[in-house]
LOKE-90296 format. One record per atom (N, C-alpha, C, O): residue number from 1; chain; x, y, z. Coordinates in steps of 0.001 Angstrom, whole numbers. Layout:
REM residues N
REC  seq  mol       xx       yy       zz
REC  NUM    A        X        Y        Z
...
END
This chain:
REM residues 152
REC  seq  mol       xx       yy       zz
REC    1    A    22092     4980    21657
REC    1    A    22151     4270    20396
REC    1    A    20972     3349    20259
REC    1    A    20531     2734    21230
REC    2    A    20455     3253    19038
REC    2    A    19318     2390    18744
REC    2    A    19692      936    18988
REC    2    A    20835      519    18798
REC    3    A    18679      176    19419
REC    3    A    18879    -1258    19563
REC    3    A    18965    -1873    18160
REC    3    A    18170    -1551    17278
REC    4    A    19930    -2749    17977
REC    4    A    20108    -3418    16699
REC    4    A    19322    -4725    16742
REC    4    A    19390    -5480    17712
REC    5    A    18585    -4970    15681
REC    5    A    17724    -6164    15593
REC    5    A    18208    -7074    14512
REC    5    A    18642    -6627    13450
REC    6    A    18135    -8366    14780
REC    6    A    18427    -9350    13727
REC    6    A    17130    -9602    12950
REC    6    A    16039    -9220    13372
REC    7    A    17293   -10245    11825
REC    7    A    16160   -10444    10929
REC    7    A    15039   -11238    11613
REC    7    A    13864   -11018    11319
REC    8    A    15389   -12155    12518
REC    8    A    14358   -12913    13264
REC    8    A    13475   -11966    14086
REC    8    A    12254   -12114    14133
REC    9    A    14120   -10998    14727
REC    9    A    13375   -10030    15540
REC    9    A    12457    -9176    14660
REC    9    A    11307    -8920    15014
REC   10    A    12972    -8746    13526
REC   10    A    12179    -7925    12592
REC   10    A    11009    -8709    12065
REC   10    A     9899    -8188    11958
REC   11    A    11253    -9984    11728
REC   11    A    10182   -10849    11222
REC   11    A     9093   -10994    12272
REC   11    A     7906   -10890    11964
REC   12    A     9494   -11231    13494
REC   12    A     8517   -11413    14589
REC   12    A     7721   -10131    14810
REC   12    A     6499   -10183    14949
REC   13    A     8392    -8986    14844
REC   13    A     7701    -7709    15104
REC   13    A     6805    -7259    13939
REC   13    A     5775    -6621    14157
REC   14    A     7196    -7590    12719
REC   14    A     6429    -7134    11550
REC   14    A     5406    -8171    11089
REC   14    A     4444    -7824    10402
REC   15    A     5597    -9402    11448
REC   15    A     4709   -10471    10979
REC   15    A     5029   -10961     9571
REC   15    A     4280   -11745     8989
REC   16    A     6138   -10494     9036
REC   16    A     6563   -10932     7717
REC   16    A     7588   -12040     7842
REC   16    A     8243   -12174     8876
REC   17    A     7728   -12828     6801
REC   17    A     8742   -13890     6825
REC   17    A    10101   -13242     6567
REC   17    A    10198   -12149     6009
REC   18    A    11131   -13944     6987
REC   18    A    12503   -13462     6722
REC   18    A    12767   -13340     5219
REC   18    A    13444   -12426     4747
REC   19    A    12202   -14302     4498
REC   19    A    12366   -14279     3024
REC   19    A    11756   -13024     2429
REC   19    A    12355   -12404     1550
REC   20    A    10584   -12643     2889
REC   20    A     9906   -11435     2373
REC   20    A    10726   -10183     2700
REC   20    A    10891    -9298     1862
REC   21    A    11234   -10128     3936
REC   21    A    12052    -8993     4328
REC   21    A    13272    -8862     3445
REC   21    A    13599    -7768     2984
REC   22    A    13958    -9994     3203
REC   22    A    15148    -9953     2334
REC   22    A    14766    -9569      909
REC   22    A    15506    -8848      240
REC   23    A    13622   -10043      446
REC   23    A    13137    -9715     -898
REC   23    A    12866    -8223    -1028
REC   23    A    13277    -7591    -2001
REC   24    A    12178    -7670      -52
REC   24    A    11897    -6232      -84
REC   24    A    13174    -5411     -107
REC   24    A    13242    -4367     -756
REC   25    A    14193    -5894      611
REC   25    A    15490    -5229      561
REC   25    A    16131    -5383     -819
REC   25    A    16670    -4423    -1371
REC   26    A    16070    -6572    -1357
REC   26    A    16673    -6886    -2665
REC   26    A    16091    -6016    -3783
REC   26    A    16828    -5538    -4646
REC   27    A    14792    -5816    -3766
REC   27    A    14162    -5064    -4854
REC   27    A    14095    -3568    -4582
REC   27    A    13545    -2819    -5390
REC   28    A    14649    -3121    -3450
REC   28    A    14778    -1696    -3186
REC   28    A    13629    -1067    -2469
REC   28    A    13578      157    -2347
REC   29    A    12686    -1872    -1979
REC   29    A    11572    -1286    -1238
REC   29    A    12009     -951      204
REC   29    A    11666      105      737
REC   30    A    12754    -1851      807
REC   30    A    13249    -1643     2160
REC   30    A    14691    -1185     2114
REC   30    A    15525    -1837     1487
REC   31    A    15004      -64     2772
REC   31    A    16402      362     2790
REC   31    A    17295     -717     3391
REC   31    A    16911    -1377     4357
REC   32    A    18451     -893     2838
REC   32    A    19377    -1932     3326
REC   32    A    19880    -1568     4732
REC   32    A    20273     -432     4996
REC   33    A    19854    -2562     5615
REC   33    A    20374    -2298     6947
REC   33    A    21903    -2384     6986
REC   33    A    22540    -2865     6049
REC   34    A    22464    -1911     8083
REC   34    A    23879    -2113     8294
REC   34    A    24157    -3598     8469
REC   34    A    23239    -4386     8695
REC   35    A    25399    -3968     8367
REC   35    A    25755    -5403     8564
REC   35    A    26900    -5499     9585
REC   35    A    27732    -4604     9731
REC   36    A    26885    -6599    10250
REC   36    A    27972    -6876    11206
REC   36    A    29207    -7279    10401
REC   36    A    29136    -7474     9187
REC   37    A    30320    -7399    11083
REC   37    A    31530    -7837    10396
REC   37    A    31365    -9206     9761
REC   37    A    32009    -9526     8762
REC   38    A    30488   -10011    10358
REC   38    A    30218   -11338     9789
REC   38    A    29166   -11338     8694
REC   38    A    28858   -12386     8126
REC   39    A    28603   -10151     8388
REC   39    A    27642   -10037     7292
REC   39    A    26192   -10148     7750
REC   39    A    25293   -10113     6910
REC   40    A    25935   -10280     9040
REC   40    A    24571   -10373     9548
REC   40    A    23871    -9015     9419
REC   40    A    24439    -7984     9780
REC   41    A    22658    -9019     8912
REC   41    A    21895    -7794     8802
REC   41    A    21556    -7292    10190
REC   41    A    21102    -8049    11049
REC   42    A    21784    -6004    10398
REC   42    A    21492    -5364    11705
REC   42    A    20473    -4244    11482
REC   42    A    20814    -3141    11058
REC   43    A    19238    -4558    11776
REC   43    A    18147    -3635    11576
REC   43    A    17953    -2708    12787
REC   43    A    18449    -2957    13885
REC   44    A    17220    -1648    12529
REC   44    A    16836     -734    13601
REC   44    A    15311     -719    13667
REC   44    A    14627    -1245    12789
REC   45    A    14805     -107    14721
REC   45    A    13342      -55    14888
REC   45    A    12671      675    13712
REC   45    A    11525      393    13362
REC   46    A    13422     1629    13106
REC   46    A    12877     2350    11942
REC   46    A    12557     1384    10812
REC   46    A    11594     1590    10074
REC   47    A    13361      323    10670
REC   47    A    13086     -667     9635
REC   47    A    11753    -1353     9899
REC   47    A    10964    -1566     8978
REC   48    A    11505    -1697    11158
REC   48    A    10218    -2360    11524
REC   48    A     9062    -1429    11225
REC   48    A     8060    -1842    10640
REC   49    A     9199     -146    11631
REC   49    A     8157      822    11372
REC   49    A     7933      990     9856
REC   49    A     6795     1092     9396
REC   50    A     8989     1016     9124
REC   50    A     8902     1127     7650
REC   50    A     8176      -72     7077
REC   50    A     7308       84     6218
REC   51    A     8511    -1247     7529
REC   51    A     7841    -2469     7059
REC   51    A     6353    -2441     7420
REC   51    A     5513    -2888     6639
REC   52    A     6036    -1922     8588
REC   52    A     4615    -1829     8958
REC   52    A     3864     -874     8032
REC   52    A     2697    -1109     7720
REC   53    A     4513      191     7593
REC   53    A     3892     1110     6602
REC   53    A     3710      379     5275
REC   53    A     2685      548     4615
REC   54    A     4682     -422     4883
REC   54    A     4574    -1202     3646
REC   54    A     3403    -2174     3754
REC   54    A     2618    -2304     2815
REC   55    A     3281    -2848     4875
REC   55    A     2177    -3806     5070
REC   55    A      839    -3083     4925
REC   55    A      -79    -3579     4272
REC   56    A      741    -1913     5537
REC   56    A     -495    -1141     5451
REC   56    A     -813     -772     3983
REC   56    A    -1951     -894     3530
REC   57    A      201     -329     3277
REC   57    A       -1       59     1894
REC   57    A     -406    -1125     1020
REC   57    A    -1239     -984      125
REC   58    A      176    -2276     1276
REC   58    A     -162    -3462      515
REC   58    A    -1525    -4018      880
REC   58    A    -2327    -4344        6
REC   59    A    -1783    -4126     2180
REC   59    A    -3030    -4779     2620
REC   59    A    -4252    -3859     2547
REC   59    A    -5302    -4243     2032
REC   60    A    -4102    -2666     3059
REC   60    A    -5263    -1757     3077
REC   60    A    -5489    -1089     1759
REC   60    A    -6623    -1003     1287
REC   61    A    -4422     -610     1152
REC   61    A    -4553      102     -147
REC   61    A    -4482     -835    -1323
REC   61    A    -4862     -457    -2431
REC   62    A    -4000    -2063    -1115
REC   62    A    -3922    -3042    -2188
REC   62    A    -2885    -2707    -3221
REC   62    A    -3067    -3018    -4398
REC   63    A    -1796    -2079    -2819
REC   63    A     -752    -1694    -3762
REC   63    A      -18    -2917    -4300
REC   63    A      250    -3879    -3580
REC   64    A      296    -2846    -5586
REC   64    A     1224    -3795    -6184
REC   64    A     2632    -3377    -5765
REC   64    A     2816    -2299    -5199
REC   65    A     3616    -4214    -6038
REC   65    A     4987    -3846    -5666
REC   65    A     5437    -2601    -6436
REC   65    A     6152    -1761    -5891
REC   66    A     5021    -2479    -7701
REC   66    A     5380    -1311    -8495
REC   66    A     4767      -39    -7866
REC   66    A     5455      967    -7695
REC   67    A     3465      -99    -7525
REC   67    A     2816     1035    -6908
REC   67    A     3456     1342    -5565
REC   67    A     3569     2503    -5173
REC   68    A     3868      313    -4871
REC   68    A     4499      491    -3572
REC   68    A     5819     1211    -3707
REC   68    A     6130     2111    -2927
REC   69    A     6607      808    -4711
REC   69    A     7898     1476    -4961
REC   69    A     7667     2946    -5251
REC   69    A     8359     3811    -4713
REC   70    A     6685     3229    -6107
REC   70    A     6397     4622    -6472
REC   70    A     5969     5415    -5267
REC   70    A     6448     6529    -5055
REC   71    A     5077     4862    -4472
REC   71    A     4539     5504    -3303
REC   71    A     5675     5783    -2288
REC   71    A     5745     6871    -1716
REC   72    A     6542     4809    -2077
REC   72    A     7649     4963    -1136
REC   72    A     8649     5991    -1635
REC   72    A     9199     6762     -849
REC   73    A     8884     6003    -2941
REC   73    A     9785     6988    -3526
REC   73    A     9248     8398    -3239
REC   73    A    10003     9296    -2866
REC   74    A     7943     8575    -3419
REC   74    A     7327     9878    -3145
REC   74    A     7421    10216    -1635
REC   74    A     7643    11367    -1259
REC   75    A     7250     9204     -802
REC   75    A     7361     9413      660
REC   75    A     8783     9857     1007
REC   75    A     8975    10773     1807
REC   76    A     9761     9214      410
REC   76    A    11155     9620      631
REC   76    A    11383    11076      197
REC   76    A    12031    11847      905
REC   77    A    10841    11444     -978
REC   77    A    10965    12815    -1453
REC   77    A    10319    13781     -474
REC   77    A    10851    14861     -217
REC   78    A     9182    13399       66
REC   78    A     8486    14238     1027
REC   78    A     9347    14430     2308
REC   78    A     9424    15535     2844
REC   79    A     9967    13378     2770
REC   79    A    10831    13455     3932
REC   79    A    12005    14448     3681
REC   79    A    12372    15239     4550
REC   80    A    12561    14368     2475
REC   80    A    13656    15256     2127
REC   80    A    13168    16717     2138
REC   80    A    13876    17614     2595
REC   81    A    11960    16935     1632
REC   81    A    11385    18286     1637
REC   81    A    11187    18793     3060
REC   81    A    11407    19973     3337
REC   82    A    10777    17915     3954
REC   82    A    10565    18329     5367
REC   82    A    11903    18775     5976
REC   82    A    11970    19798     6657
REC   83    A    12956    18006     5727
REC   83    A    14277    18326     6262
REC   83    A    14767    19651     5681
REC   83    A    15270    20504     6412
REC   84    A    14621    19822     4372
REC   84    A    15054    21044     3722
REC   84    A    14264    22253     4175
REC   84    A    14813    23348     4297
REC   85    A    12973    22062     4428
REC   85    A    12097    23157     4894
REC   85    A    12611    23669     6235
REC   85    A    12651    24878     6465
REC   86    A    12995    22775     7100
REC   86    A    13469    23179     8434
REC   86    A    14790    23966     8375
REC   86    A    15111    24689     9318
REC   87    A    15544    23838     7303
REC   87    A    16827    24513     7167
REC   87    A    16636    25917     6623
REC   87    A    17559    26729     6697
REC   88    A    15472    26228     6081
REC   88    A    15235    27510     5383
REC   88    A    14497    28481     6301
REC   88    A    13537    28110     6976
REC   89    A    14965    29737     6313
REC   89    A    14291    30741     7120
REC   89    A    13591    31807     6295
REC   89    A    12693    32491     6787
REC   90    A    14006    31949     5027
REC   90    A    13400    32942     4166
REC   90    A    11973    32527     3843
REC   90    A    11759    31406     3381
REC   91    A    10970    33407     4074
REC   91    A     9565    33033     3830
REC   91    A     9274    32564     2399
REC   91    A     8492    31635     2196
REC   92    A     9904    33204     1409
REC   92    A     9672    32811       21
REC   92    A    10215    31391     -252
REC   92    A     9588    30587     -941
REC   93    A    11380    31124      304
REC   93    A    11954    29783      145
REC   93    A    11125    28733      887
REC   93    A    10936    27624      386
REC   94    A    10635    29074     2072
REC   94    A     9763    28187     2849
REC   94    A     8504    27889     2058
REC   94    A     8046    26749     1987
REC   95    A     7957    28939     1466
REC   95    A     6729    28759      648
REC   95    A     7039    27796     -510
REC   95    A     6246    26907     -819
REC   96    A     8183    27985    -1133
REC   96    A     8579    27117    -2228
REC   96    A     8696    25651    -1835
REC   96    A     8269    24756    -2565
REC   97    A     9293    25425     -645
REC   97    A     9429    24050     -136
REC   97    A     8067    23432      129
REC   97    A     7854    22252     -151
REC   98    A     7139    24222      670
REC   98    A     5800    23736      948
REC   98    A     5074    23428     -362
REC   98    A     4364    22428     -475
REC   99    A     5267    24306    -1350
REC   99    A     4667    24077    -2666
REC   99    A     5179    22768    -3275
REC   99    A     4405    21987    -3829
REC  100    A     6477    22542    -3165
REC  100    A     7040    21275    -3676
REC  100    A     6461    20082    -2927
REC  100    A     6214    19034    -3522
REC  101    A     6243    20237    -1625
REC  101    A     5641    19140     -831
REC  101    A     4194    18904    -1287
REC  101    A     3728    17765    -1307
REC  102    A     3503    19955    -1643
REC  102    A     2114    19803    -2124
REC  102    A     2080    18980    -3424
REC  102    A     1199    18141    -3612
REC  103    A     3025    19226    -4294
REC  103    A     3090    18488    -5565
REC  103    A     3302    16983    -5273
REC  103    A     2672    16124    -5890
REC  104    A     4194    16695    -4327
REC  104    A     4466    15294    -3966
REC  104    A     3198    14672    -3324
REC  104    A     2813    13548    -3644
REC  105    A     2572    15428    -2423
REC  105    A     1351    14891    -1806
REC  105    A      253    14675    -2816
REC  105    A     -474    13686    -2732
REC  106    A      114    15583    -3778
REC  106    A     -870    15380    -4844
REC  106    A     -584    14108    -5634
REC  106    A    -1505    13398    -6037
REC  107    A      693    13827    -5853
REC  107    A     1079    12592    -6568
REC  107    A      680    11370    -5753
REC  107    A      148    10406    -6303
REC  108    A      931    11401    -4451
REC  108    A      554    10262    -3604
REC  108    A     -984    10099    -3600
REC  108    A    -1492     8982    -3694
REC  109    A    -1689    11187    -3494
REC  109    A    -3148    11124    -3511
REC  109    A    -3663    10575    -4842
REC  109    A    -4643     9831    -4875
REC  110    A    -3009    10940    -5920
REC  110    A    -3430    10440    -7244
REC  110    A    -3213     8923    -7332
REC  110    A    -4039     8225    -7920
REC  111    A    -2143     8409    -6771
REC  111    A    -1924     6981    -6755
REC  111    A    -3074     6276    -6029
REC  111    A    -3590     5257    -6489
REC  112    A    -3464     6852    -4873
REC  112    A    -4572     6270    -4102
REC  112    A    -5877     6408    -4886
REC  112    A    -6673     5470    -4935
REC  113    A    -6097     7563    -5493
REC  113    A    -7316     7799    -6296
REC  113    A    -7424     6774    -7425
REC  113    A    -8503     6239    -7676
REC  114    A    -6319     6501    -8098
REC  114    A    -6318     5495    -9166
REC  114    A    -6728     4149    -8643
REC  114    A    -7501     3431    -9277
REC  115    A    -6202     3801    -7465
REC  115    A    -6537     2515    -6871
REC  115    A    -8027     2474    -6510
REC  115    A    -8692     1459    -6716
REC  116    A    -8537     3565    -5978
REC  116    A    -9970     3637    -5620
REC  116    A   -10826     3481    -6871
REC  116    A   -11821     2756    -6852
REC  117    A   -10453     4152    -7956
REC  117    A   -11222     4031    -9201
REC  117    A   -11237     2589    -9710
REC  117    A   -12270     2101   -10169
REC  118    A   -10088     1908    -9628
REC  118    A   -10060      503   -10035
REC  118    A   -10939     -369    -9165
REC  118    A   -11653    -1241    -9658
REC  119    A   -10880     -124    -7855
REC  119    A   -11715     -887    -6917
REC  119    A   -13212     -622    -7194
REC  119    A   -14014    -1555    -7210
REC  120    A   -13573      628    -7407
REC  120    A   -14963      966    -7687
REC  120    A   -15445      327    -8999
REC  120    A   -16594     -103    -9100
REC  121    A   -14566      271    -9988
REC  121    A   -14925     -356   -11247
REC  121    A   -15235    -1848   -11040
REC  121    A   -16236    -2357   -11543
REC  122    A   -14359    -2540   -10290
REC  122    A   -14597    -3945   -10015
REC  122    A   -15879    -4102    -9188
REC  122    A   -16658    -5025    -9425
REC  123    A   -16096    -3223    -8238
REC  123    A   -17308    -3312    -7414
REC  123    A   -18565    -3144    -8305
REC  123    A   -19536    -3888    -8168
REC  124    A   -18524    -2168    -9201
REC  124    A   -19654    -1948   -10095
REC  124    A   -19923    -3160   -10957
REC  124    A   -21078    -3536   -11161
REC  125    A   -18860    -3782   -11469
REC  125    A   -19047    -5001   -12268
REC  125    A   -19662    -6104   -11438
REC  125    A   -20539    -6819   -11921
REC  126    A   -19228    -6259   -10209
REC  126    A   -19777    -7308    -9336
REC  126    A   -21221    -7043    -8976
REC  126    A   -22030    -7970    -8944
REC  127    A   -21559    -5789    -8703
REC  127    A   -22936    -5454    -8398
REC  127    A   -23842    -5735    -9583
REC  127    A   -24939    -6268    -9415
REC  128    A   -23386    -5376   -10793
REC  128    A   -24159    -5656   -12000
REC  128    A   -24345    -7146   -12189
REC  128    A   -25444    -7602   -12504
REC  129    A   -23275    -7912   -12000
REC  129    A   -23375    -9370   -12109
REC  129    A   -24348    -9934   -11081
REC  129    A   -25145   -10813   -11407
REC  130    A   -24297    -9443    -9851
REC  130    A   -25209    -9888    -8825
REC  130    A   -26656    -9569    -9205
REC  130    A   -27536   -10412    -9030
REC  131    A   -26912    -8375    -9716
REC  131    A   -28284    -8006   -10154
REC  131    A   -28781    -8913   -11262
REC  131    A   -29936    -9338   -11257
REC  132    A   -27894    -9213   -12222
REC  132    A   -28284   -10115   -13299
REC  132    A   -28570   -11501   -12778
REC  132    A   -29523   -12139   -13224
REC  133    A   -27755   -11995   -11828
REC  133    A   -27979   -13308   -11250
REC  133    A   -29313   -13332   -10488
REC  133    A   -30060   -14304   -10603
REC  134    A   -29619   -12312    -9736
REC  134    A   -30887   -12253    -9001
REC  134    A   -32078   -12209    -9969
REC  134    A   -33102   -12852    -9736
REC  135    A   -31931   -11450   -11046
REC  135    A   -33008   -11381   -12038
REC  135    A   -33229   -12740   -12672
REC  135    A   -34366   -13152   -12903
REC  136    A   -32133   -13437   -12953
REC  136    A   -32226   -14791   -13545
REC  136    A   -32908   -15741   -12583
REC  136    A   -33747   -16541   -12995
REC  137    A   -32563   -15666   -11312
REC  137    A   -33253   -16503   -10309
REC  137    A   -34749   -16185   -10295
REC  137    A   -35578   -17089   -10192
REC  138    A   -35087   -14918   -10397
REC  138    A   -36504   -14534   -10443
REC  138    A   -37199   -15154   -11647
REC  138    A   -38316   -15654   -11518
REC  139    A   -36563   -15133   -12811
REC  139    A   -37171   -15741   -14017
REC  139    A   -37316   -17251   -13845
REC  139    A   -38331   -17834   -14227
REC  140    A   -36287   -17877   -13263
REC  140    A   -36338   -19347   -13038
REC  140    A   -37447   -19655   -12060
REC  140    A   -38197   -20609   -12269
REC  141    A   -37577   -18873   -10990
REC  141    A   -38643   -19112   -10014
REC  141    A   -40041   -18977   -10655
REC  141    A   -40947   -19744   -10330
REC  142    A   -40207   -18015   -11551
REC  142    A   -41495   -17859   -12273
REC  142    A   -41760   -19087   -13150
REC  142    A   -42880   -19596   -13200
REC  143    A   -40719   -19553   -13836
REC  143    A   -40839   -20735   -14672
REC  143    A   -41234   -21936   -13848
REC  143    A   -42130   -22692   -14225
REC  144    A   -40554   -22118   -12699
REC  144    A   -40887   -23221   -11806
REC  144    A   -42346   -23109   -11335
REC  144    A   -43071   -24103   -11283
REC  145    A   -42749   -21913   -11002
REC  145    A   -44102   -21677   -10532
REC  145    A   -45133   -22021   -11637
REC  145    A   -46153   -22650   -11353
REC  146    A   -44867   -21613   -12879
REC  146    A   -45776   -21898   -13981
REC  146    A   -45880   -23424   -14225
REC  146    A   -46949   -23985   -14466
REC  147    A   -44672   -24052   -14144
REC  147    A   -44621   -25521   -14361
REC  147    A   -45422   -26232   -13249
REC  147    A   -46143   -27192   -13522
REC  148    A   -45294   -25767   -12028
REC  148    A   -46042   -26382   -10899
REC  148    A   -47563   -26217   -11109
REC  148    A   -48325   -27153   -10867
REC  149    A   -48004   -25020   -11561
REC  149    A   -49394   -24745   -11750
REC  149    A   -49986   -25638   -12884
REC  149    A   -51117   -26115   -12793
REC  150    A   -49183   -25837   -13940
REC  150    A   -49670   -26654   -15040
REC  150    A   -49774   -28141   -14681
REC  150    A   -50565   -28884   -15262
REC  151    A   -48937   -28557   -13690
REC  151    A   -49003   -29929   -13244
REC  151    A   -50160   -30159   -12262
REC  151    A   -50650   -31280   -12128
REC  152    A   -50572   -29141   -11608
REC  152    A   -51659   -29256   -10612
REC  152    A   -52966   -29350   -11288
REC  152    A   -53998   -29453   -10625
END
């Protein structure tokens, strides 16, 4: 049997606050854990692993909570497809399950592609702003140089 973890243990292992963990559960991002007779949340190691994937999606991919929900929903669908694929022996049905998985994977990739496009747009705007700022500094330096020469 899996070791049951209390929220303090999950918070320590994931690096998230207890409040954040409860919030993720409340809004449906984190699957609800079992509870003791006294109502204490009893997590499993899978919950910690799931939270670590959420952290990666938020920090590395920069997902909003809405994007995170969508991405996790697709991940859940993909897991269901994997389970169903293993139950099927007919090659045509197996092909169909893989095709369905490809559609889900394409959706996940599109979410990431959208995020990349947004990041690249912001980067382009910042690079343009930096170039304009450098050009302005160049103009100011020329003006200062002309002023210095006229004073000499």
